[in-house]
N, C-alpha and C positions, 0 to 999 in steps of 0.2 A: 497282098497282091493287089488290092484295090489302090493302097496309096501309092504302088509304083507306077500303075497305069494313070493316076490323076497328075501325078508330079514327077517330071523325068529326074529333077534333082535329089528325089527321095531315094535314089538307088541304093547308096551305100548304106543308110539310116536301115532301109528295109531289110538288107542283107544282113546287117549286124543283128537286128532284132530276130529275124528269122533264123540265124546261126545261134542266138541264145535260147530260142524255143527248142530248136533241135538238140542242143546240149543237154537243157533240161530234161529232155524226154529220151535222153540216152542213144539218140540217133547221130552217133559220133561221125560214121563215114559220110553221111548226108551233111552234117554241119561242116566237115571239113571239105567238102567239095563247095559249099557255098562260102566258105572263107577264103579259099584259093581265088575266088572269083573277087572278092573283096579285097584282096591283098595289094592289088594295084594301086589302092588309095591309101595304103598303110601311112604314108607320111603326113597326111591330113588326118587320118583317122587311126593312130596307134593303137586304140583299143582292140582293133582286129587282131593285132599280134597276141594280146591276152587270150582272146578266144581262140586262137590258133594253138597256142601253147596248152590251153586246156584240152582241146580235141586230139592232139598228138600225145598227151598224156595219158589220156583213156584209152588210146588205141594201142599204147606202148610202142609208139614210134619214137624211139629216144635220139636216134641220129637225126630225125627231122626237126625234132626240139632243140637239140643242140646249138644249132647258130640263132636260135630265137633269144637266147639268154642274154647276149650283150645289148639287144634292142630293148627287152623287157626291163632291164637295169637302166638305160638311157632314159626312157620314157617315164620312169617311175611308175610302172603299171601295177606293180605288186608290192606290198609291204615288204620291208626287209626281211624279217622272219620267214614270211610265205616265201620270198624268192630263195632265201638260204634252204630252205627245207625242199623246194622244187630242185635246186641245184644238187642237193644231196641225193635224192631219189634219182635224179638223172646218172650222176656217176657211179652210184651202186649199181643200177640197170646196166650200165654200158660195161662195167667190169663183169657183171654176171653173163652177159651176152658173150664176151669173148671167152669167158671161162668155159661155157656151154658149147663154144664152137669148136667142133673136132680138127678143124684146119687151122685154128689159131695157134699163135706161138707165144712165148714167153717175152719175144721182142714186142709184138703186139701190145701186150699189158704194159710193158714200159713206156711204150710210146704214148699210150694212153694216160698212164699215171703222169707224165711229163707236161701233158696237157691240162691236167686238173689244177685250178687255181690253188695257190699256195695255202690259203686260209681253209679251204675243204680237204687238203692233204694232212692237215693238223688233227683232224678228228678222228679219234680212236676206233669208230666202227668203221669208217672207211677204209682205215689202215688193215684193220682185221680182215674185212672184204678182200682187199688187194692180197694180202699175203694167202689166204685160203685159195684164191685164184692162182697166184704164182705156184703154189704147193700142188695145186691140181695139175698143172702143167709140167710139173718137174722143175721148176726153177728155184731149186733149193738155194743155190749159192746167192742168187739175187735177194732172195727172202732174208736170207742171213744177214747179208750186208745191210739191209735196211733196218732190221731188228736191232743189230748191234749199234748202229748209228743212232736210232731213236732213242734206244735205252741210255745211250751215253750223254743224251741230253736231258731226258725226263723220265722218270721211272713210271712204267705203266705196267701194272700186273698183267694186263690182257696180251700184251706183247712179250713179256719174260716167258709167259706159258707155251709159247711156239717153241722156245729153245730145246732141242733134244727129242723133239718129235719127228724130226726127219734128220737124214744123215748131213753132219756138218762138213763144210768144205775142208776145214782143217780142224779136226776135233781137239788136238792139244792146245792149238793157238786160242780157240774158243774157251777151253777151259782155263788158260791162264787169264783171260778177260773176265770170266765168272769169279775167279779167286779175288780178283780185285774189288768186283762189285760187293762180294760177300765180306769185305772189310769194313764197309759202311754199317753202322749200328742199326739202321733203320731196315735192313734188308729181312725179307719174309720167307715163309715156307715156300712159296711159289719158285722163288729164286734157288732155293735149295734142292726142290724136286727137279727143276728144270737142270740143275748143276748135276745132279745125280744121273739123269740121262745122258747129258753130254760125257760124263766121266765113263759111263758104259761104253759109249762110240769110242772113246779113247783107250779103252781095255784098261783102264785103272779101277779095279775091282774095289780096292781098299776105300778109296776116296768115295766111289759111287755108294757103297754100303754105307758108310758114315753119314754121308750127306742125306740119304733116303731115311735112315733112321731119325736124324734129326727133324727133317721135314715132318716125319710121321709124329712125332713127339710135340711139335708145335701145334699140330691139329690133325686129327687122323680122319682125313678125307676119304671117300672111297677111291679116289684116283691114286693117291699115294700109298695107300693100304694096297692096292693092285700091284703097284711097281715094286714095291718092297717084298710082296709075296713072290712075285717074278724072280726077283733078284734073289731071295732065299732058296728058292727052288733050284735055281740054276747053281748056287752054292752048295746044293746038298743038304740045306738046313730045312727040311720038310716040317718038322714040327713049328720052327718058327713061322714059316709060310703058311701053316693052317691056321 
């Protein structure tokens, strides 16, 4: 405050220092108010953008943080790794906020996904987050199209695990795709388990039983044991189910 009263030109420097102190003390709303005043000089003092991003992040104001990302990149205010981490956190949070919004729709999720940079959309954790949000909103057909397209380009266990957990748009068509994937020598128990679930949706009981048994033989996880037990119960084989 003394610096500001002594020298009028020290205004921006004072505001930045004040904001840093407020952020360090956890007074994020006060820091935001200070930075909003300093924002008018952001062209000359881009560091204010980095502090603004920090304040918005701590306050969970993701929509306000979103337009700052291009400027943070433009001025090189964050290391590449830190910027990528912030972007990832932002997109996860925005997907989560739509997923939790009772008034949001599958279309809202699709629009957000198209806005996410391609390099971020390649990340498996963000894909899983997006798929979970789609399923929470009943976007089964959209989720299925993404999963099939992604797995067609590169095998990812986390994505294959989604198959069969929700009603396929066309179970027999999806089953045909899975049969083709199973021809690859590198396929694992995850695909067999997913295939078994899809076969159940397609009412192909013999195929479902065969694949569930094979998945169980490859590795008796709690999940495939439960799936196989439910199948055996439905078939009347209570001894095998037990």
